[in-house]
C-alpha positions as CSV (number, residue, x, y, z in Angstrom):
1,M,113.3,116.3,111.9
2,K,115.3,115.7,115.0
3,D,116.2,119.6,115.1
4,H,112.4,120.4,114.9
5,P,110.7,118.6,117.8
6,D,107.9,121.0,118.0
7,R,107.0,120.9,114.6
8,L,107.0,117.3,114.6
9,A,104.6,117.2,117.9
10,A,102.4,119.3,116.3
11,A,102.0,117.5,113.1
12,W,101.4,114.3,114.8
13,S,98.7,116.1,117.2
14,E,97.3,117.5,113.8
15,L,97.0,113.7,112.2
16,V,95.5,112.4,115.5
17,A,92.9,115.0,115.2
18,T,92.2,114.3,111.7
19,A,92.1,110.6,112.4
20,R,89.5,111.2,115.1
21,R,87.5,113.6,113.0
22,T,87.0,110.7,110.4
23,V,85.4,108.5,113.2
24,A,83.3,111.3,114.1
25,D,82.0,112.3,110.9
26,G,80.9,108.8,110.3
27,L,83.6,108.0,107.6
28,V,85.2,104.8,109.4
29,V,84.2,102.2,111.9
30,G,86.5,101.1,115.0
31,T,90.1,101.4,113.4
32,S,89.3,101.0,110.0
33,G,90.7,103.7,107.5
34,N,94.1,105.6,108.0
35,V,95.7,109.1,107.7
36,S,99.4,110.3,106.7
37,R,101.1,113.4,106.4
38,R,104.5,114.1,104.9
39,L,107.1,116.2,106.5
40,R,110.2,116.5,104.1
41,D,111.5,112.7,103.7
42,L,109.3,111.6,106.7
43,I,106.0,110.2,106.7
44,L,103.7,110.3,109.8
45,V,101.0,107.4,109.5
46,T,98.5,106.1,111.9
47,P,99.5,102.9,113.3
48,S,97.9,99.5,112.4
49,G,94.9,98.6,115.0
50,V,95.0,101.4,117.5
51,P,91.8,103.4,118.3
52,Y,92.2,107.0,117.5
53,D,91.2,108.1,120.9
54,R,93.8,106.2,122.6
55,L,96.6,107.8,120.6
56,G,98.8,110.2,122.5
57,P,102.4,112.1,121.7
58,A,104.3,108.6,122.8
59,D,102.6,106.9,120.0
60,T,104.1,109.0,117.1
61,T,104.6,106.6,114.4
62,A,106.6,107.6,111.2
63,V,108.6,105.8,108.4
64,D,110.6,106.9,105.4
65,L,109.7,107.2,101.7
66,E,111.0,103.8,101.4
67,G,108.7,102.5,104.4
68,H,111.2,101.7,106.8
69,Q,110.0,102.6,110.5
70,I,111.9,105.8,111.7
71,I,109.9,106.6,114.6
72,G,107.6,104.5,117.2
73,S,107.3,100.8,118.2
74,L,103.5,100.6,116.9
75,R,103.3,98.9,113.6
76,P,102.4,101.2,110.8
77,T,98.9,100.9,109.1
78,S,98.5,98.1,106.7
79,E,97.5,100.4,104.0
80,L,101.4,102.0,104.0
81,P,101.7,100.7,100.4
82,M,99.0,103.1,99.3
83,H,100.0,106.1,101.2
84,L,103.6,105.7,99.9
85,T,102.3,105.3,96.3
86,V,100.7,108.5,96.6
87,Y,103.6,110.4,98.0
88,H,106.1,108.9,95.3
89,H,103.7,109.9,92.6
90,T,102.3,113.3,93.5
91,T,103.0,116.6,95.3
92,A,100.7,115.3,98.3
93,T,101.6,116.2,102.1
94,A,98.5,114.6,103.4
95,V,96.6,111.3,102.6
96,V,93.1,110.3,103.9
97,H,92.0,106.6,103.4
98,T,88.4,105.9,104.6
99,H,85.5,103.2,104.4
100,A,83.0,105.7,104.1
101,P,79.5,103.8,103.8
102,H,77.8,105.7,100.9
103,A,81.2,105.9,98.9
104,T,82.1,102.0,99.3
105,A,78.3,101.4,98.5
106,V,79.1,103.3,95.2
107,S,82.3,101.4,94.7
108,T,80.4,98.2,94.2
109,L,78.0,99.5,91.6
110,V,79.9,101.4,88.9
111,R,83.2,101.9,87.5
112,E,83.1,105.8,88.0
113,L,81.0,107.9,90.1
114,P,78.5,109.7,87.6
115,P,78.8,113.3,87.3
116,I,76.0,114.3,89.9
117,H,77.2,117.5,91.0
118,Y,80.0,120.2,90.0
119,M,82.0,119.3,92.9
120,A,83.3,116.7,91.1
121,A,85.5,119.2,89.3
122,A,87.2,119.8,92.8
123,L,88.8,116.2,92.6
124,G,89.8,116.8,88.9
125,G,86.8,115.3,87.0
126,P,84.5,112.2,87.3
127,V,85.8,110.0,90.1
128,R,87.1,106.5,89.2
129,V,86.7,103.3,91.0
130,A,90.0,101.4,91.2
131,P,89.4,97.5,90.8
132,Y,89.5,95.5,94.0
133,A,92.6,94.0,95.3
134,L,93.4,92.6,98.7
135,Y,93.9,95.3,101.2
136,G,97.5,96.2,102.0
137,S,98.7,94.9,98.9
138,D,100.8,96.1,96.2
139,E,98.2,95.6,93.7
140,L,95.7,97.7,95.5
141,A,98.2,100.4,95.3
142,A,98.8,100.1,91.6
143,H,95.0,100.0,90.9
144,M,94.5,103.1,93.1
145,L,97.4,105.2,91.3
146,D,95.7,104.5,87.9
147,A,92.4,105.5,89.6
148,L,94.0,108.7,90.6
149,R,95.3,109.6,87.2
150,D,94.8,113.6,87.0
151,R,92.5,113.2,89.9
152,T,92.8,113.8,93.7
153,G,90.3,111.4,95.1
154,A,89.0,107.9,94.1
155,L,86.7,105.2,95.0
156,L,88.3,101.5,96.0
157,Q,86.1,99.0,94.9
158,N,84.2,97.1,97.9
159,H,86.4,99.0,100.0
160,G,86.3,102.7,100.5
161,T,87.9,106.0,99.4
162,I,91.3,107.6,99.2
163,A,91.7,111.3,98.8
164,Y,95.1,113.7,99.1
165,G,95.7,117.3,99.3
166,D,98.1,119.9,100.6
167,S,97.2,119.4,104.0
168,L,95.3,117.2,106.2
169,D,92.1,119.6,106.2
170,Q,91.9,119.6,102.5
171,A,92.5,115.8,102.0
172,L,89.7,115.2,104.8
173,D,87.4,117.9,103.1
174,R,87.8,116.0,99.9
175,T,86.9,112.9,101.3
176,A,83.6,114.1,102.9
177,Q,82.9,115.9,99.4
178,L,83.4,112.6,97.7
179,E,81.2,110.6,100.5
180,W,78.6,113.5,100.0
181,M,78.5,113.1,96.1
182,C,78.2,109.3,96.5
183,R,75.3,109.8,98.9
184,V,73.5,112.2,96.6
185,W,73.8,110.1,93.6
186,L,72.5,106.7,95.5
187,T,69.6,108.9,97.1
188,A,68.7,110.0,93.2
189,Q,69.0,106.7,91.3
190,S,67.0,105.0,94.0
191,V,63.7,107.1,93.0
192,P,61.6,104.9,91.0
193,G,60.5,106.0,87.4
194,H,63.4,108.7,87.6
195,T,67.0,109.1,86.1
196,P,69.3,111.5,87.7
197,S,70.5,114.4,85.3
198,L,74.2,114.3,85.1
199,L,76.6,117.1,84.2
200,S,78.2,117.0,80.9
201,A,82.0,117.2,80.6
202,G,81.9,120.9,79.6
203,Q,80.0,121.6,82.5
204,L,82.4,119.9,84.8
205,E,85.1,122.2,83.2
206,A,83.6,125.1,83.6
207,A,82.9,124.3,87.1
208,G,86.4,123.4,87.8
209,A,87.7,127.0,86.4
210,Q,85.2,128.5,88.7
211,L,86.4,126.5,91.8
212,R,89.9,127.6,91.3
213,G,89.2,131.0,92.2
214,Y,86.9,130.3,95.0
215,G,87.2,131.2,98.8
216,Q,89.8,133.6,100.4
217,R,93.3,133.9,99.3
218,G,95.7,132.5,101.5
219,H,92.9,130.4,103.0
220,Q,91.9,126.6,102.6
221,G,88.3,126.0,101.6
């Protein structure tokens, strides 16, 4: 990346902007959560314990695919094992991890988010909950990878969310959609005397096929 300093600077700026959006959108509190972006064999990642509004160009933090720090003096996020696991096993170029409140609440109640809305198809199907493990651990990364099988997003039990995509915008959008679906399910199932209607596998499959052609060509979303 030494030959492309402008590209690196732009990617870091976009990563910081995305991290700040997770706070503004209520998906994280304080310094919780983390964001990363892959540029070839370089992984830009938010540092550990630093408020996002304090991050500037001089705080650029990056590791290689094995987790060795290549750029910066700030220690990378403690959740680096999760991010690296996603990059090793998928075609992702961006990962967003949050402690979104409704999603975290759902992660304590079920092993899989009930298919309350067809947007589950945008994440590959019903969203699984990865069993609890200590944050930052290889065990958590392994549980997450299993939950992400054929999916682009998952819940982490008593912890939060993980989502990835082809861009930071896509990864963040998937995170927001997951949080919204969790909020809808919590709201619906809390009404006394009523049980939410859920979508069948066939209905989700049909929605997924339709979603693949959704939007404008050449644009995200």
